[in-house]
C-alpha positions as CSV (number, residue, x, y, z in Angstrom):
1,M,6.7,8.7,-15.0
2,G,8.2,6.3,-17.1
3,E,7.3,2.7,-18.4
4,W,9.6,0.1,-19.9
5,F,8.6,-3.5,-21.4
6,Y,11.2,-6.3,-22.0
7,G,11.6,-7.9,-24.9
8,K,12.5,-7.8,-28.5
9,H,9.0,-7.0,-29.7
10,D,6.8,-4.2,-30.5
11,F,6.2,-3.0,-27.1
12,G,10.3,-3.6,-25.9
13,F,10.9,0.0,-25.1
14,F,12.1,2.2,-22.3
15,T,9.4,5.3,-22.1
16,P,10.5,8.1,-19.6
17,G,8.6,10.8,-19.6
18,A,6.5,13.7,-17.8
19,L,2.7,13.9,-17.0
20,F,0.2,16.4,-16.5
21,H,-3.3,17.2,-15.6
22,P,-4.6,20.5,-17.1
23,A,-7.9,19.9,-15.7
24,R,-9.5,17.2,-13.2
25,D,-10.6,15.2,-16.0
26,H,-7.9,15.6,-18.8
27,V,-4.3,14.6,-19.0
28,I,-1.5,15.2,-20.9
29,V,1.9,12.6,-21.5
30,I,4.9,13.6,-22.9
31,A,7.8,11.1,-23.1
32,Y,10.8,9.6,-25.3
33,K,10.3,6.0,-26.1
34,I,14.1,4.3,-26.7
35,P,13.8,0.7,-27.9
36,N,15.3,-2.6,-25.9
37,H,16.9,-3.4,-28.6
38,P,17.3,-2.3,-32.8
39,A,14.7,-4.7,-34.3
40,N,12.2,-3.6,-32.1
41,G,11.6,-0.1,-34.0
42,K,13.3,3.3,-33.8
43,S,13.4,5.8,-30.8
44,G,10.7,9.2,-30.6
45,L,8.9,11.2,-28.9
46,V,5.6,10.1,-27.4
47,F,2.4,12.8,-27.1
48,E,-0.4,11.2,-25.5
49,Y,-3.7,13.4,-24.7
50,G,-6.4,11.6,-22.3
51,F,-10.0,12.4,-21.2
52,F,-11.9,11.0,-18.2
53,F,-15.4,10.2,-19.7
54,G,-18.2,10.7,-16.7
55,G,-18.3,12.7,-13.4
56,G,-20.2,15.9,-12.3
57,K,-21.1,18.8,-13.8
58,N,-17.3,20.4,-12.1
59,G,-15.5,17.7,-14.3
60,G,-15.1,15.3,-11.6
61,H,-15.3,11.3,-11.7
62,H,-16.1,8.7,-9.5
63,R,-17.8,11.4,-6.8
64,D,-21.1,10.8,-4.3
65,D,-22.5,14.2,-5.5
66,D,-22.7,13.4,-9.0
67,G,-26.9,14.4,-8.9
68,P,-29.6,12.7,-7.2
69,G,-29.1,9.4,-9.4
70,H,-25.7,9.0,-7.9
71,Q,-25.9,9.5,-4.1
72,S,-24.9,7.4,-1.6
73,P,-27.2,6.3,0.5
74,K,-27.8,7.4,4.0
75,P,-27.1,4.9,6.8
76,D,-29.7,2.9,8.3
77,S,-29.3,1.9,12.1
78,K,-30.7,-1.9,11.3
79,S,-28.5,-1.9,7.5
80,S,-25.4,-0.7,9.0
81,D,-25.3,-3.1,11.7
82,S,-25.6,-5.9,9.4
83,N,-24.0,-5.1,6.7
84,K,-20.8,-5.2,10.0
85,P,-18.7,-8.4,9.8
86,D,-18.6,-10.4,12.9
87,S,-15.7,-9.2,15.2
88,K,-13.8,-11.4,17.7
89,P,-11.3,-10.5,20.2
90,A,-8.1,-11.2,19.4
91,P,-6.5,-14.4,20.9
92,K,-4.9,-13.9,24.4
93,P,-0.6,-15.5,23.9
94,D,-0.5,-18.3,26.1
95,A,1.3,-17.8,29.1
96,A,3.4,-21.3,28.8
97,P,6.8,-20.7,26.9
98,P,7.1,-22.6,23.5
99,P,8.7,-25.9,23.1
100,E,12.1,-26.1,23.0
101,T,13.3,-26.9,19.6
102,V,16.5,-29.6,18.6
103,V,18.7,-27.1,18.1
104,Q,18.3,-25.3,21.5
105,R,18.5,-28.8,23.3
106,A,21.9,-29.5,21.3
107,L,23.0,-26.5,22.6
108,K,22.2,-26.9,26.1
109,R,23.8,-30.3,26.1
110,A,27.0,-28.8,24.3
111,L,27.5,-26.4,27.1
112,R,26.9,-28.7,29.9
113,S,29.4,-31.2,28.6
114,G,31.7,-28.3,27.9
115,I,32.3,-28.6,24.1
116,L,31.0,-24.6,23.7
117,E,32.4,-22.0,26.2
């Protein structure tokens, strides 16, 4: 992974690195930051640790089976039909060809008159 912020300011660094998930809700990032300009600061090693809050008993997050208070509603025949947007069939293409363009007419005239062969 990597990130790059262009410019001569505090965030102006190129930072290539690696991302690792030791568990479903944990993340570790190891990277090396390289300044775009000497005025931005010094190069250096970056270490980040992240933890995702919330989720179920198995450490997951944004899941539908996180307990009785977080279960997805069961589909109801009345509500499922009312939530669907109205759909219409795709329009059928016209049988008539598109009108001739100015360039097409000019080319035809040039071919008829013998300018283009």
